[in-house]
C-alpha positions in Angstrom: -0.1 0.0 0.0 1.3 3.4 -1.1 1.9 6.3 1.5 -0.3 9.1 0.9 1.0 11.5 3.6 3.5 13.1 1.2 0.7 14.5 -1.0 -0.6 16.9 1.5 2.5 19.2 1.6 2.3 19.1 -2.2 -1.3 20.1 -2.3 -0.8 22.8 0.3 2.1 24.3 -1.8 0.0 24.2 -5.0 -2.9 25.9 -3.2 -0.5 28.7 -1.6 1.0 29.3 -5.0 -2.4 29.8 -6.7 -3.6 31.8 -3.9 -0.6 34.1 -4.0 -0.8 34.2 -7.8 -4.5 35.3 -7.7 -3.7 37.9 -5.1 -1.0 39.4 -7.2 -3.1 39.4 -10.5 -6.0 41.1 -8.5 -3.7 43.7 -7.0 -2.1 44.4 -10.4 -5.6 44.9 -12.2 -7.0 47.2 -9.3 -3.7 49.2 -9.7 -4.1 49.4 -13.5 -7.7 50.6 -13.1 -6.6 53.3 -10.6 -3.8 54.2 -12.7 -6.0 54.4 -15.8 -8.5 56.6 -14.1 -6.1 59.5 -13.7 -4.5 59.2 -17.1 -5.4 62.9 -18.1 -3.4 64.0 -15.2 0.0 62.5 -16.2 -0.4 61.4 -19.8 -1.1 64.6 -21.8 1.5 66.9 -20.1 4.2 64.8 -21.8 3.2 65.7 -25.5 2.7 69.4 -24.2 6.3 69.7 -22.8 7.6 67.6 -25.7 6.2 69.9 -28.4 6.5 73.2 -26.7 10.1 73.6 -27.3 12.0 71.5 -29.9 15.6 72.1 -31.0 16.6 70.0 -33.8 19.5 67.6 -33.9 20.8 67.4 -37.6 23.1 64.2 -36.9 20.1 62.0 -36.3 17.2 64.2 -37.6 15.8 64.0 -34.0 15.2 66.8 -31.5 15.9 67.9 -28.0 13.0 68.7 -25.9 11.5 69.1 -22.3 9.6 65.7 -22.3 11.7 64.6 -19.5 10.4 67.1 -17.1 7.0 65.7 -17.4 8.2 62.1 -17.4 10.2 62.5 -14.2 7.3 64.3 -12.5 5.1 61.5 -13.4 7.3 58.7 -12.3 8.3 60.4 -9.1 4.9 61.7 -8.2 2.8 58.7 -9.1 5.0 55.7 -9.3 6.6 53.3 -12.0 3.6 52.3 -13.9 2.6 55.8 -14.4 6.0 56.7 -15.3 6.1 54.0 -17.8 2.8 55.1 -19.6 3.5 58.7 -19.4 6.9 58.3 -20.8 6.3 55.8 -23.4 2.7 56.7 -24.6 3.1 60.3 -24.0 6.5 60.8 -25.6 5.6 58.5 -28.5 2.4 60.2 -29.2 4.4 63.6 -29.3 6.7 62.0 -32.1 3.8 61.0 -34.1 2.1 64.4 -33.7 5.2 66.3 -34.3 6.2 64.7 -37.5 8.7 62.3 -36.1 6.7 59.0 -36.4 9.6 57.1 -37.5 11.0 57.6 -33.9 7.8 56.7 -32.1 8.6 53.1 -31.5 11.9 53.7 -30.2 10.7 56.6 -28.1 8.2 54.4 -26.4 10.6 52.0 -25.2 13.5 54.5 -24.4 11.3 57.1 -22.5 8.7 54.4 -21.2 11.6 52.4 -19.5 13.1 55.7 -18.2 9.9 56.5 -16.6 9.4 53.2 -15.2 12.9 52.9 -13.6 12.9 56.4 -12.3 9.5 55.8 -10.7 10.4 52.4 -9.2 13.6 53.9 -7.6 12.5 57.4 -6.8 8.8 57.2 -6.6 6.6 57.0 -3.5 9.0 59.1 -1.5 9.3 62.7 -0.6 13.2 62.2 0.0 15.5 63.7 -2.6 18.2 61.0 -2.5 15.9 58.2 -4.1 14.7 60.8 -6.7 18.3 61.6 -7.8 19.0 57.8 -7.9 16.0 57.2 -10.1 17.0 60.1 -12.3 20.4 58.7 -12.7 19.2 55.3 -13.6 16.5 56.7 -15.9 19.0 58.9 -17.8 21.2 55.8 -18.3 18.5 53.7 -19.6 17.1 56.5 -22.0 20.5 57.6 -23.4 21.6 53.9 -23.9 18.4 52.8 -25.6 18.4 55.7 -28.1 22.0 55.0 -28.8 21.6 51.4 -29.4 18.3 51.8 -31.2 19.5 54.5 -33.6 22.6 52.6 -34.4 21.2 49.1 -34.8 17.6 49.4 -35.5 17.2 52.7 -37.4 20.5 52.1 -39.2 22.1 55.7 -38.6 25.4 54.4 -37.4 27.3 54.6 -34.2 28.7 57.9 -34.9 25.5 59.8 -35.6 24.0 58.1 -32.6 26.8 59.1 -30.3 26.4 62.7 -31.6 23.0 62.7 -29.9 24.3 61.6 -26.6 25.3 64.9 -25.2 22.1 66.3 -26.1 20.2 63.4 -24.5 22.2 63.8 -21.2 21.4 67.6 -21.3 17.8 67.0 -21.8 17.6 64.6 -18.8 19.6 67.2 -16.7 17.0 69.7 -17.5 14.1 67.0 -16.7 15.6 66.7 -13.2 16.2 70.4 -12.6 12.6 71.1 -13.4 10.8 67.9 -12.8 11.9 67.2 -9.2 11.1 70.7 -7.7 7.8 70.6 -9.6 7.1 67.3 -7.6 7.6 69.1 -4.3 5.6 72.3 -5.4 2.6 70.1 -6.6 2.8 68.1 -3.4 2.7 71.3 -1.3 -0.1 73.0 -3.3 -2.1 69.8 -3.6 -1.4 67.2 -1.0 -4.1 64.5 -2.2 -1.8 63.9 -5.0 0.2 61.6 -2.7 -2.7 59.2 -2.8 -3.3 59.2 -6.5 -1.9 56.0 -8.3 -0.5 54.2 -5.2 -2.9 54.7 -2.4 -1.4 55.7 1.0 1.7 53.9 0.6 4.2 56.6 -0.1 6.9 57.3 2.3 7.6 60.5 4.2 11.1 61.8 4.0 
């Protein structure tokens, strides 16, 4: 006769896995609904900041802009998922509306992951240090993805892509210098913003 006592731990393990997976999916969906509900607050400012001032970069036919101000604000104020949507969709939409549709797919990944990383490391906090860490990591991600994408995907070559690197770094510096103070200013002027997108889990400094 076979022993059956060993089946119980396995059954409990499977039940625990399904339970935790279900909890994760439910939390993710609820978070997505919450994030989507506030889309106008964080999505539309990105195209506005992007299209307001555009300085062409002849080497790659791209342009420098202030999109990163809105992207860092979105990531730091609302968290990583909002940073991803604001950066990817918002900046990509600006490329399409501004006549740079060929850049839109690369922009979606470069600025989307920039906002995701910045929001993950520097969001949900009122402390400057995590925000600077998020900005630094977001800058590396954005600059690297544009360089790799323009070199290997868009076929512009490494020299042309490298010529754009200083402009992208400058753009990110402007994003931090304006975006981070904007986070503090808006939080002081409208404290309920701290609950938008991530409930009451943000950390005091």
